[in-house]
MILOPA-254581 format. One record per residue (C-alpha): x, y, z; residue number from 1. Coordinates in Angstrom, 1 decimal. Example, Ala and Ser with C-alpha at 12.3 -4.5 7.8 and 13.67 -1.06 7.14 Angstrom:
12.3; -4.5; 7.8; 1
13.7; -1.1; 7.1; 2
// end
This chain:
17.4; 28.5; -3.1; 1
16.7; 27.7; -6.7; 2
16.1; 24.1; -7.5; 3
17.5; 22.9; -10.8; 4
14.9; 21.4; -13.2; 5
16.6; 18.3; -14.8; 6
13.8; 17.8; -17.3; 7
11.4; 14.9; -17.9; 8
12.7; 11.3; -17.8; 9
12.0; 10.5; -21.4; 10
12.5; 6.7; -21.0; 11
9.7; 6.5; -18.4; 12
7.4; 8.7; -20.4; 13
8.1; 6.7; -23.6; 14
7.3; 3.4; -21.8; 15
4.1; 4.9; -20.6; 16
3.1; 6.1; -24.1; 17
3.9; 2.7; -25.6; 18
1.6; 0.9; -23.1; 19
-1.2; 3.4; -23.6; 20
-0.9; 3.0; -27.4; 21
-1.0; -0.8; -27.2; 22
-3.9; -0.6; -24.8; 23
-6.0; 1.5; -27.1; 24
-5.1; -0.7; -30.1; 25
-6.3; -3.8; -28.2; 26
-9.5; -2.0; -27.2; 27
-10.0; -1.0; -30.8; 28
-9.6; -4.6; -32.0; 29
-11.9; -6.1; -29.3; 30
-14.7; -3.7; -30.3; 31
-14.1; -4.0; -34.0; 32
-16.3; -7.0; -34.9; 33
-17.9; -5.9; -38.2; 34
-16.3; -2.5; -38.3; 35
-16.6; 1.1; -37.0; 36
-18.6; 4.1; -38.3; 37
-17.0; 6.2; -41.0; 38
-18.1; 9.4; -39.4; 39
-15.5; 10.4; -36.7; 40
-18.2; 11.8; -34.3; 41
-20.1; 8.5; -34.5; 42
-16.8; 6.7; -33.9; 43
-16.3; 8.7; -30.7; 44
-19.6; 7.1; -29.4; 45
-18.1; 3.6; -29.6; 46
-16.1; 2.0; -26.9; 47
-12.8; 2.6; -28.7; 48
-13.9; 6.2; -29.4; 49
-14.7; 6.9; -25.7; 50
-11.4; 5.4; -24.7; 51
-9.7; 7.7; -27.2; 52
-11.3; 10.6; -25.5; 53
-10.0; 9.4; -22.1; 54
-6.5; 9.0; -23.6; 55
-6.7; 12.7; -24.7; 56
-8.0; 13.7; -21.2; 57
-5.2; 11.7; -19.6; 58
-2.5; 13.2; -21.7; 59
-3.8; 16.7; -20.9; 60
-3.9; 15.7; -17.2; 61
-0.3; 14.6; -17.5; 62
1.0; 17.9; -18.7; 63
-1.2; 19.9; -16.3; 64
0.0; 17.8; -13.4; 65
3.6; 18.0; -14.6; 66
3.3; 21.8; -14.7; 67
2.5; 22.0; -10.9; 68
5.5; 22.6; -8.7; 69
6.8; 19.4; -7.0; 70
6.6; 20.8; -3.5; 71
2.8; 21.1; -3.9; 72
2.3; 17.3; -3.7; 73
4.2; 17.0; -0.4; 74
2.5; 20.0; 1.2; 75
-1.0; 18.9; 0.2; 76
-0.5; 15.1; 0.5; 77
-2.8; 14.7; 3.5; 78
-5.5; 17.0; 2.1; 79
-5.6; 14.9; -1.1; 80
-5.7; 11.7; 1.0; 81
-8.5; 13.1; 3.1; 82
-10.4; 14.1; 0.0; 83
-10.1; 10.5; -1.4; 84
-11.5; 9.1; 1.8; 85
-14.5; 11.5; 1.6; 86
-15.1; 10.4; -1.9; 87
-15.1; 6.7; -0.8; 88
-17.7; 7.6; 1.8; 89
-19.8; 9.6; -0.7; 90
-19.8; 6.8; -3.3; 91
-21.5; 4.5; -0.8; 92
-24.3; 7.0; -0.6; 93
-24.6; 8.5; -4.1; 94
-22.7; 5.9; -6.2; 95
-24.0; 3.7; -8.9; 96
-24.2; -0.1; -8.3; 97
-22.7; -2.1; -11.1; 98
-22.5; -5.9; -10.7; 99
-23.2; -5.8; -7.0; 100
-20.6; -3.1; -6.1; 101
-21.4; 0.5; -5.4; 102
-18.1; 1.8; -6.7; 103
-18.9; 4.4; -9.3; 104
-20.1; 8.0; -9.7; 105
-22.1; 8.1; -12.9; 106
-22.1; 11.4; -14.8; 107
-24.2; 10.1; -17.8; 108
-23.2; 9.8; -21.4; 109
-20.9; 6.8; -20.6; 110
-18.8; 8.9; -18.3; 111
-18.1; 7.6; -14.8; 112
-15.5; 7.9; -12.1; 113
-14.2; 5.3; -9.6; 114
-13.0; 7.0; -6.4; 115
-11.0; 3.9; -5.3; 116
-8.6; 4.7; -8.1; 117
-8.1; 8.2; -6.8; 118
-7.6; 6.7; -3.3; 119
-4.6; 4.8; -4.5; 120
-3.0; 8.1; -5.5; 121
-3.9; 9.9; -2.3; 122
-2.7; 7.0; -0.1; 123
0.7; 6.9; -2.0; 124
1.1; 10.6; -1.3; 125
0.0; 10.5; 2.4; 126
2.0; 7.3; 3.3; 127
5.1; 8.8; 1.7; 128
4.7; 12.0; 3.6; 129
4.3; 10.2; 6.9; 130
7.1; 7.8; 6.4; 131
9.3; 10.6; 5.1; 132
9.2; 11.9; 8.7; 133
8.8; 8.7; 10.7; 134
10.4; 5.9; 8.6; 135
13.1; 5.5; 11.2; 136
10.4; 5.1; 13.8; 137
9.1; 1.9; 12.2; 138
10.8; 0.1; 15.0; 139
8.1; 1.4; 17.2; 140
4.7; -0.4; 17.1; 141
3.0; 2.9; 17.4; 142
4.5; 4.2; 14.1; 143
3.9; 0.8; 12.5; 144
0.2; 1.0; 13.4; 145
-0.1; 4.6; 12.1; 146
1.7; 3.6; 8.8; 147
-0.7; 0.6; 8.4; 148
-3.8; 2.8; 9.0; 149
-3.0; 5.0; 6.0; 150
-3.9; 2.2; 3.6; 151
-6.2; 0.0; 5.8; 152
-8.7; 2.9; 6.1; 153
-9.4; 3.0; 2.3; 154
-9.4; -0.8; 2.3; 155
-12.2; -0.9; 4.9; 156
-14.3; 1.7; 3.0; 157
-13.8; -0.1; -0.3; 158
-14.8; -3.5; 1.2; 159
-18.1; -1.8; 2.1; 160
-18.9; -1.3; -1.6; 161
-17.9; -4.3; -1.7; 162
-14.9; -4.5; -4.1; 163
-12.4; -7.1; -3.0; 164
-10.3; -6.6; -6.1; 165
-9.6; -2.9; -5.6; 166
-9.0; -3.4; -1.9; 167
-6.4; -6.0; -2.6; 168
-4.3; -3.5; -4.6; 169
-3.6; -1.5; -1.4; 170
-1.8; -4.5; 0.0; 171
1.0; -3.5; -2.3; 172
1.9; -0.8; 0.1; 173
3.4; -3.5; 2.4; 174
6.3; -3.4; -0.1; 175
6.9; 0.3; 0.8; 176
6.9; -0.6; 4.5; 177
9.3; -3.4; 4.0; 178
11.6; -1.1; 2.1; 179
11.6; 1.3; 5.1; 180
12.5; -1.4; 7.6; 181
9.2; -3.0; 8.6; 182
10.1; -6.4; 10.3; 183
10.6; -9.1; 7.8; 184
9.2; -11.8; 10.1; 185
5.8; -10.1; 9.9; 186
5.7; -10.8; 6.1; 187
6.9; -14.4; 6.6; 188
4.2; -15.0; 9.2; 189
1.6; -13.3; 7.0; 190
2.6; -15.4; 4.0; 191
2.4; -18.6; 6.1; 192
-1.0; -17.7; 7.6; 193
-2.3; -16.7; 4.2; 194
-1.2; -20.0; 2.7; 195
-3.0; -21.9; 5.5; 196
-6.1; -19.8; 4.9; 197
-6.1; -20.5; 1.2; 198
-5.4; -24.2; 1.7; 199
-8.1; -24.5; 4.3; 200
-10.8; -23.1; 2.0; 201
-11.1; -26.3; -0.1; 202
-9.2; -28.9; 1.9; 203
-10.2; -30.9; 5.0; 204
-9.1; -28.8; 8.0; 205
-7.9; -32.0; 9.8; 206
-5.4; -32.5; 7.0; 207
-4.1; -29.0; 7.4; 208
-3.8; -29.5; 11.1; 209
-1.8; -32.7; 10.6; 210
0.6; -30.9; 8.2; 211
1.1; -28.1; 10.7; 212
1.7; -30.6; 13.5; 213
4.3; -32.4; 11.4; 214
6.0; -29.0; 10.6; 215
6.0; -28.3; 14.4; 216
7.5; -31.7; 15.1; 217
10.2; -31.1; 12.5; 218
11.2; -28.0; 14.4; 219
11.3; -29.9; 17.7; 220
13.3; -32.8; 16.1; 221
15.8; -30.3; 14.7; 222
16.5; -29.0; 18.1; 223
16.9; -32.3; 19.8; 224
20.4; -33.2; 21.2; 225
22.8; -34.6; 18.6; 226
22.5; -38.1; 20.0; 227
18.8; -38.1; 19.0; 228
19.3; -37.1; 15.3; 229
17.6; -40.4; 14.4; 230
14.4; -38.6; 15.1; 231
14.6; -37.2; 11.5; 232
13.9; -40.8; 10.3; 233
10.9; -40.8; 12.8; 234
9.5; -37.7; 11.2; 235
9.5; -39.3; 7.8; 236
7.9; -42.4; 9.3; 237
5.2; -40.2; 10.9; 238
4.5; -38.4; 7.6; 239
4.0; -41.8; 5.8; 240
1.8; -43.0; 8.6; 241
-0.3; -39.8; 8.5; 242
-0.7; -40.2; 4.7; 243
-2.1; -43.7; 5.0; 244
-4.2; -42.7; 8.0; 245
-6.0; -40.2; 5.9; 246
-6.1; -42.5; 2.9; 247
-7.9; -45.2; 4.8; 248
-10.4; -43.0; 6.7; 249
-8.7; -42.4; 10.0; 250
-8.3; -38.6; 9.6; 251
-9.6; -37.7; 13.1; 252
-7.4; -40.3; 14.9; 253
-4.4; -39.4; 12.9; 254
-4.7; -35.7; 13.6; 255
-5.3; -36.3; 17.3; 256
-2.3; -38.6; 17.5; 257
0.0; -36.0; 15.9; 258
-1.4; -33.2; 18.1; 259
-0.8; -35.4; 21.2; 260
2.8; -36.0; 20.1; 261
3.3; -32.3; 19.5; 262
2.1; -31.5; 23.0; 263
4.4; -34.2; 24.4; 264
7.4; -32.6; 22.7; 265
6.3; -29.2; 23.9; 266
6.4; -30.4; 27.5; 267
9.8; -32.0; 26.9; 268
11.3; -28.7; 25.7; 269
9.4; -26.6; 28.2; 270
11.7; -27.5; 31.0; 271
14.9; -26.7; 29.1; 272
16.6; -23.7; 27.6; 273
14.4; -23.9; 24.5; 274
11.2; -22.9; 26.2; 275
10.8; -19.9; 23.9; 276
11.0; -22.0; 20.9; 277
8.6; -24.5; 22.3; 278
6.0; -21.8; 23.1; 279
6.4; -20.3; 19.6; 280
5.8; -23.7; 17.9; 281
2.7; -24.5; 20.0; 282
1.3; -21.0; 19.5; 283
1.9; -21.3; 15.7; 284
0.2; -24.7; 15.7; 285
-2.9; -23.4; 17.6; 286
-3.2; -20.2; 15.4; 287
-2.7; -22.1; 12.2; 288
-5.3; -24.8; 13.2; 289
-7.8; -22.1; 14.0; 290
-7.2; -20.4; 10.7; 291
-7.7; -23.7; 8.8; 292
-11.0; -24.4; 10.5; 293
-12.2; -20.8; 10.1; 294
-11.4; -20.8; 6.4; 295
-13.2; -24.1; 5.8; 296
-16.3; -23.0; 7.8; 297
-16.4; -19.7; 6.0; 298
-16.2; -21.3; 2.6; 299
-19.0; -23.8; 3.3; 300
-21.3; -21.6; 5.4; 301
-20.6; -17.9; 4.8; 302
-19.5; -17.5; 1.1; 303
-22.1; -17.1; -1.5; 304
-22.4; -19.8; -4.2; 305
-20.7; -17.6; -6.9; 306
-17.8; -16.8; -4.5; 307
-17.4; -20.6; -3.9; 308
-17.3; -21.1; -7.6; 309
-14.6; -18.5; -8.1; 310
-12.4; -20.1; -5.5; 311
-12.9; -23.6; -7.0; 312
-12.0; -22.2; -10.4; 313
-8.7; -21.0; -8.9; 314
-7.8; -23.9; -6.6; 315
-9.7; -26.9; -8.0; 316
-10.7; -26.0; -11.6; 317
-11.6; -29.6; -12.4; 318
-14.5; -29.3; -9.9; 319
-15.9; -26.0; -11.2; 320
-18.7; -25.7; -13.7; 321
-17.1; -25.3; -17.2; 322
-20.2; -23.4; -18.4; 323
-20.4; -21.3; -15.3; 324
-17.7; -19.8; -13.2; 325
-14.9; -21.6; -15.1; 326
-16.2; -20.3; -18.5; 327
-14.2; -17.0; -18.4; 328
-10.9; -18.7; -17.4; 329
-11.3; -21.6; -19.9; 330
-11.9; -19.2; -22.8; 331
-9.2; -16.9; -21.6; 332
-6.6; -19.7; -21.7; 333
-8.0; -20.8; -25.0; 334
-7.6; -17.3; -26.5; 335
-4.1; -16.8; -25.2; 336
-3.0; -20.3; -26.3; 337
-4.5; -20.0; -29.8; 338
-2.2; -17.2; -30.7; 339
0.9; -19.4; -31.0; 340
4.2; -17.7; -31.5; 341
3.3; -14.7; -33.6; 342
-0.5; -14.5; -33.2; 343
-3.3; -14.4; -35.7; 344
-2.8; -10.8; -36.6; 345
-4.4; -7.5; -35.8; 346
-8.2; -7.6; -36.1; 347
-8.0; -11.4; -36.9; 348
-8.7; -13.0; -33.6; 349
-11.9; -15.0; -33.9; 350
-12.3; -15.5; -30.2; 351
-11.6; -11.8; -29.6; 352
-13.9; -10.7; -32.4; 353
-16.6; -13.2; -31.4; 354
-16.7; -11.9; -27.8; 355
-16.2; -15.4; -26.4; 356
-14.3; -14.1; -23.3; 357
-16.6; -12.0; -21.1; 358
-15.1; -8.7; -19.8; 359
-12.4; -8.9; -22.4; 360
-12.2; -5.2; -22.9; 361
-11.5; -4.6; -19.2; 362
-10.3; -7.4; -17.0; 363
-9.3; -9.8; -19.7; 364
-7.7; -7.4; -22.3; 365
-4.5; -9.5; -22.0; 366
-6.3; -12.3; -23.9; 367
-6.6; -10.1; -27.0; 368
-2.9; -9.6; -27.0; 369
-2.2; -13.3; -26.6; 370
-4.6; -14.3; -29.5; 371
-3.8; -11.6; -32.0; 372
-0.1; -10.9; -31.2; 373
0.9; -14.3; -29.9; 374
3.8; -15.2; -27.5; 375
6.0; -12.5; -29.0; 376
3.4; -9.8; -28.4; 377
2.8; -11.0; -24.9; 378
6.5; -10.9; -24.2; 379
6.7; -7.4; -25.6; 380
4.0; -6.2; -23.2; 381
5.4; -8.0; -20.2; 382
8.9; -6.6; -21.0; 383
7.5; -3.0; -21.2; 384
5.9; -3.4; -17.8; 385
9.1; -4.8; -16.3; 386
11.1; -2.0; -17.8; 387
8.7; 0.6; -16.5; 388
8.7; -0.9; -13.0; 389
12.5; -1.1; -13.0; 390
12.8; 2.5; -14.2; 391
10.5; 3.7; -11.5; 392
12.7; 2.0; -8.9; 393
15.8; 3.6; -10.4; 394
14.0; 7.0; -10.2; 395
13.1; 6.3; -6.6; 396
16.7; 5.4; -5.6; 397
18.2; 8.5; -7.0; 398
15.9; 10.9; -5.1; 399
17.4; 13.2; -2.5; 400
14.2; 13.4; -0.4; 401
12.6; 10.5; 1.5; 402
9.2; 11.7; 0.3; 403
10.0; 11.4; -3.4; 404
11.8; 8.0; -3.0; 405
8.8; 6.6; -1.0; 406
6.3; 7.9; -3.5; 407
8.2; 6.2; -6.3; 408
8.1; 2.9; -4.4; 409
4.4; 3.4; -3.8; 410
3.7; 3.9; -7.5; 411
5.8; 0.8; -8.3; 412
4.0; -1.3; -5.7; 413
0.5; -0.4; -7.0; 414
1.5; -0.9; -10.6; 415
3.1; -4.3; -9.8; 416
0.0; -5.6; -8.0; 417
-2.2; -4.7; -10.9; 418
0.2; -6.1; -13.4; 419
0.8; -9.4; -11.5; 420
-2.8; -10.1; -10.5; 421
-4.4; -9.2; -13.8; 422
-2.1; -11.3; -16.0; 423
-2.1; -14.1; -13.4; 424
-5.9; -14.0; -13.4; 425
-6.2; -14.5; -17.1; 426
-4.0; -17.7; -16.8; 427
-5.6; -19.1; -13.7; 428
-2.7; -18.4; -11.4; 429
-4.7; -16.1; -9.1; 430
-8.5; -15.9; -8.5; 431
-10.6; -13.8; -10.8; 432
-11.2; -10.7; -8.8; 433
-11.6; -7.9; -11.4; 434
-8.4; -5.9; -11.5; 435
-7.7; -3.9; -14.7; 436
-4.4; -4.0; -16.5; 437
-2.9; -0.5; -16.1; 438
-2.8; 1.6; -19.3; 439
-4.3; -1.3; -21.3; 440
-7.7; -2.1; -20.0; 441
-10.7; 0.1; -20.8; 442
-11.5; 2.5; -18.0; 443
-11.1; 6.3; -17.9; 444
-10.6; 6.5; -14.1; 445
-7.8; 4.0; -14.0; 446
-6.0; 5.5; -17.0; 447
-6.3; 9.1; -15.7; 448
-5.2; 8.3; -12.2; 449
-2.2; 6.2; -13.3; 450
-1.2; 8.9; -15.7; 451
-1.3; 11.5; -12.9; 452
0.7; 9.3; -10.7; 453
3.4; 8.9; -13.3; 454
3.3; 12.7; -14.0; 455
3.8; 13.5; -10.3; 456
6.7; 11.0; -10.1; 457
8.4; 12.5; -13.1; 458
7.9; 16.0; -11.7; 459
9.5; 15.0; -8.4; 460
12.3; 13.4; -10.3; 461
12.9; 16.5; -12.4; 462
13.1; 18.8; -9.4; 463
14.7; 16.3; -7.0; 464
13.3; 18.1; -4.0; 465
// end
């Protein structure tokens, strides 16, 4: 049967080109300083010149990839995925260590390749292929485990480098699983435990335990018989008492009293019809308390000083060293804020030109946009990303095959995590973990792989296999 070729989706391709062009312009302005060589060959030796070469390579890669039949990507998805895992193993042995992470193959002449970028592409293909056959089986824990293993395997290998930022990106695949019917309560539970983990890093664990106990008591009070609704007032009273207990140095006694009260209500509900609810509340309390103590212990006894500083910059910036770990974030905010509404103009950002923000050409490229193009320029870039993400979802939903639809969601998920974390990082909303801004940040591996991912998506859409 002949499959009709509907042609390339020009809106998606145009959004891609616009972001690549803006990215190269920002890399050009960051590296400008006192000017570039007049000779074009000498210019190609600069950072902007090398990135221009990668733009050319990526565009060539786009059209080569687009010329390959769509069915190829489904048939060879697992082989590509396996190859990506092999590269992740090889980079641990033969890779070059940069800033403490063995994440790169160095080919000399400023050319290098990061296999974790290729692993994102391979994982998106393999997970889509698997779920295309077993998405309806996600009600089974067996298939849920297999689906999770597709992206947890590269996460484990990347953490050995170690590169926490790149491994975090793979968590975006949970969005794909949710789209295919993975239980919503798992995500809610994960979010709550994650919140407790983060809070426990820099807050007294007894305070976290007391808050969890109060939350458990709130559930118990809510399920008391109607004649005992006055216990809602008791909950408020307990919360106020707990606050003053911690304020005046009785943290241990306060947390023990709340825990004893929680156990009392557990026994009260144990003998009734709400035994399941009582067990769930007590289990949640115990698990949350253990997570809080573990997080606090790890922060104070396991994390290296620079890791502690990064967390403080994120959660308690006033306690971080302004000339140390907080330096990047402070100057990032300064650069973005100094642009005002319309910015200082192309090549006129003094903070950008003066290299006051470290890693500005990679992780903090967004600062250059904020300073030189201002709020309007920032909004243009954010709008382009949102339009691109929306367009990818539209493409996914109009596919006839589960594989193509799932792959579209995989691409959107990876792109969203990069976009959200990188921009949030430059403004202090998320910790500084070194994730590039797709199509904008300097980096040939990232640009090439994201380009190939878009090309495969557009080819699948054109053929609608």
